[in-house]
N, C-alpha and C positions, 0 to 999 in steps of 0.2 A: 241790665245790659251786659250780656255775656260776652258779645264782643270785646268789653274791657277788661276781660279777665286777665289777659296776658299781661297787664299793666300792674297787676296785684303784686306787692313785695311786703315784706315783713316789716314791721315799725322800726326806726332806727334806734340805735343804741343812746340811751338818754345821755352818756358821756359826752356823745358827738356834738349834741346841742350847745355845750358850753364853749365850744370853739368860738373865738372872736372872728366874724366874717363881716364881708362888704356884701349888701344887698340892695336891690332896688335902686341901682344907677342905670335907668332906660335911656339916658341921653349920652352916657359916656361911650358908648360903641360909634358915635357919631363925631366925637370930639377930636377931629384931626386923625382919623383912622382910614386905612386902605383894606379893601376887601376884594376878594377872587370869588365871582359867581359864575358856576356852570350849570346850565339847565338845557334839557332837551324836551321836545313834545313831539308825539305822535298822534295825529288828530285826524278823524273822519271829516272835520270841518277843513276847508281851504284857506289857507292864511295868504292873504294878497301882500306880496312884497315887490320890491323892484320899482320900475318906473312905469308909466303910461306907454311909452313907446318899446319897453322891453317888461312887460308884466311877469311876475314870478307866481305861480300858484303852488304854495308849499304844502306837502302834505305831511313831511315831518322836518324839523330843523333842530339845531344844535346852536347855542349860544354860548360864548365865553365873554365875560367882561371882567375889566379891572377898574374899580371905583374909588375916588378919594373923596370921604365924606368929612365935612366941616359944619359944625354948628352955626346956625344964622339967627334968624329973629325968634323970639320968645312971644307968643301969642296967648296969652291967657294960660290955659292949662296944656298947650301944645307947644313944643319946640320945632323949628323948622331946621332940617339939615339939608344942605346942598351936597350931593354926591355926584361928582364930575366923573364921567368915562374917560379914563384915561387910555384905555386901550380895547379892542374888541375883535373877536373871530366869529365867522359865521359860516355854518354848513348846512346845506339845503338839499332836500331830496324832494322830486316831483317828476311825475311821470312823464312829463313832457319837457324836462330839463336836459341839456347836454352840457359838458364840460369843454372849456377851451374856446368858448365863442362869447357871444353878447351875454348869455345867461351869467358867466363869471364877471363880466363887466357890470353888470346891474347889482351883483352881491358885492362887489367892490365898491359902488356907489353907495350902497345900504350901509356897508360898514363905515365908510367916510362920514356919513350923516350921524352915525352913532357916536364917534369919536367927539369929544368935546360937548356932547350934550350934558346937561346937568339934570339929574333927578332931583325935584324938590320935594322931600319926604317931610310932612308933618306927623312927630309922634307924640304919642300922650305918655302918661307916668305908667301906664301899664305894660307899654312896650309895643302896643299897636300901632298901625300906620293908617290912619282913617283917610287921610287925604294924600294924593300923589299929583304933581304937575312935572311939566317937562319945559326947560329953558335951553334955547339955542338951538332948535329946529328951525331950519330956513323953509319957509313955505311961500316964496314970493311967486310962485307959477304952479301951473298944474301938475309937472313933472316931480317939482320939489314936495309939493303936498301929498303925492303919492307915497313917495319914499318916507316923509314923516308920519303918516299913518301906519305904515310898516314898522318904523322904529318904536311908535307906541305901543303897537301889540308885542314886540319884542321885550321891551323894557318893563312892560308890564309884570313879567314874570320875575325880573330882577328885583322890581320895587317889593312884591310879593314874598320874595326870601327873608326881607328885613322885618316882616309883620311877625312879632312875637308877644304873647300876652302873659305877664308874670303876675304872680301873687304878691300881696303886700308884705307878707310875712315870710320867715325862715322857710323855704320850701321843702327842704329835706323830708323824705317820707311822706310829704302830702301830695293829694291830688287834687286837681281843680278842672274845672270847665270852662270853654270859651265858645262863642256862638259866631265867630267871625274868622275864617280862615281863608285869604285870598287864593291860596295855592289849590283850593277845591273848587275853583272856577276853572271852566274850560277857557284855554288860551286862545281867544278868537276876537275879532272886532265887534261881533255881535254876540252877545251871551245873556244869560239871565240866572238868578240864583234863587234856590228854594229853601229848605229847612236846612239846617246845619248845626252840627254838635261835635265838639273836639274834646277828647280828655288828655291831659297832660299829667306827668307825674315825674318827680326828680328824686332819684335815690343816689347814695354814695357808694361808687363801685371801684375798688382798687384805689381810694382816696380820690377820685375823681367824681365830679358831680354830673350825672348823666340824667338827661330829660328825655322822656320817651313820649310820643304822640300818636294817637290814633284817632281817627274821626270819620264821620260821613256826611253826605249831603247829596243835594240833587242840584245838578246844573243844567241849562238848555243852550242851544246854539242851532244854526242853520247848517246843514250838511248837503253834499250834491245829491239830488235825487237820481237813483239807479234806473228809473224809469223816464229818465229825460228822453224827448224824442217823439214820445206818443202824445195823441191828444188829450186834452185836459177836459174832465167832465164839468159841465156849467151846474149851478145850483138848481136847475130844474131838470137835471139829467141829459141835457143836449149836450153838444160838443162845442167847445170854446175854440174856436179857430184863430183867437186874435194874435196867438204867438206861433210861429214856426217851430219853436221847440216847446213842448209841453209835457205834462206828466199826467199819467192815468192814477190819479190819487183816490178814486173811489170815494169811500167814506172818510178818508183822512183829512179832508179840507181842500182848499182851492189852491191854484197855482200861485207861486211867488216868484216875482223876478228880484234879481241882485242888481241894482242899477249901478252899484260902485265898481263892479267888476265887467260882467259880460251881461248887456241887457236881455238877451234870451237864454240865460243860463238860470234852471229853476232848480229850487231847492226845497228840503223840508225842514220843519222845526223838529228838532230831537231832544228828547230829557233823558238825561244820563244819571245812573246811580254812582255817586263818587266816593272813593274811599281813599284817605291819606294815612301813611305810616311814615313816621321820623324819628330821629335821634339827634339830640344836640348834646354838646359837650359845654358846659357852664363853669367858666373861670369865677371861682369864688371870690378871688381877690380883686378882680376887675369889676365883678357885680353883673355880669351879662355873658350869653353863649358866645363863645368865640369860633365854634364850628357846628355845622348843622348840615344834615343830608335827609332827603325825602323822596319818596315815591308816592305816586297818585295814579289810580286806576279808575276807569269809568266804562260802564257798560248800559247799552240802551234799557230804559225801563219797559216793562210790558207793555204800558199803553202807548208807546210813543209810534207814530205812523212810521211803518216800514221797519219795525224793531227785529224783525226775524233776518233782514239784510243789512242792518245798519252795522258799522264797524266800532270796535272798542277806541278808547281814548287812554293814553299814557303821558305821564310826565314825571320827570325825575330831576334831581338837581342837588349841588352842594354849595354851602356859603363857607368861606374860610377867612378869618382876619389874616392880613398881611403885615410883615414887619415894615417899619418906615421906608427903609431902602430895599427891601425884597423885590428881586427880580422873578418875573414869572414869564414863562414862554408859552404863548398860547399856541392851541393847534392851527394847522393849514385851514384857511377858508376856501369855499367854493362848491360845487356840486357834488353830492355823494351818493352812494347806492343805497337802497332801502334797508331798512332795519331788518337784521335776520337773513339777510340774502347777499350772495356775492355776485356781482355784475361786472364782467369784463370790461376794461376801460374806466371803472369809477372806483374811486378810494372807497374802501369798506366804511360802513357805519360801525363807529365804536362807541359804546355807552359812556356818558359822562361818569358812571361808576367806576369805569375801568381805565379812566385817563390817567 
């Protein structure tokens, strides 16, 4: 595994191992703790947000949330933590979005649904989060169910930030492998997972414990078909005219409708080669990481349909423990410009890494 070579470090000084430390307190980070999570996603898939009356088809979005976590039920080897969203900010870019109108109102409705929602995280002693549920989402009618679906997609990235797998023993100078990293999954309502392998290592740098993470996986999702609008080939080579908007998929498969957004919008199922790189600061007295940053990239695999025209995937984020009374000013919410470009009349995209 040559791609892990960057994590190789000299063995720790034997004298360091005599220090009395606290380790393996995987539940302490949820014991009346407040956290700031900032995350951004740039995706070839469409993220459906907003309401039925004012749907938002997001191509890129940034989310900031402050959550207050408290330990709840103890279920065999799992502990449940209830993390309530105290505050949230959401910025969205979409090709058909405009500021100062109903799109901003729809974003405000999405934020209002996030505030007060409780992430129910089930954590195990290794630090992993095998199960996630949401409490407090209003789904009384079609409009609210649409907003709730968007909230689930957004908060999936928040819960993924808390997934950390720790070794049982003193980790300094050690490497270990995990096979489950939710951040390596594409942030989309419809997604799949292939093989995954993530290497972690903790070393002492300037008296701080620094955990480095690198990993790879494959993930699948549906993306808009660039050939939508052309007739679709049937299984026998004829023309399927059952849809007004179809796709010339050739040998790549059949037409697929997305009934949850627009009935006549066709998509391709794409497979992406994903890579993650991350760094965490571990508080050896608390026994868990108190800061974490990460980036995830994804590119279409060679065998994916339309891989020559497919777009890449990007996500990044940070997690930081807050003080009990620490105040955090979140960024403004609303429609923003596309990543890497300046568009007159739109606030610029500022990566979470520079906020």
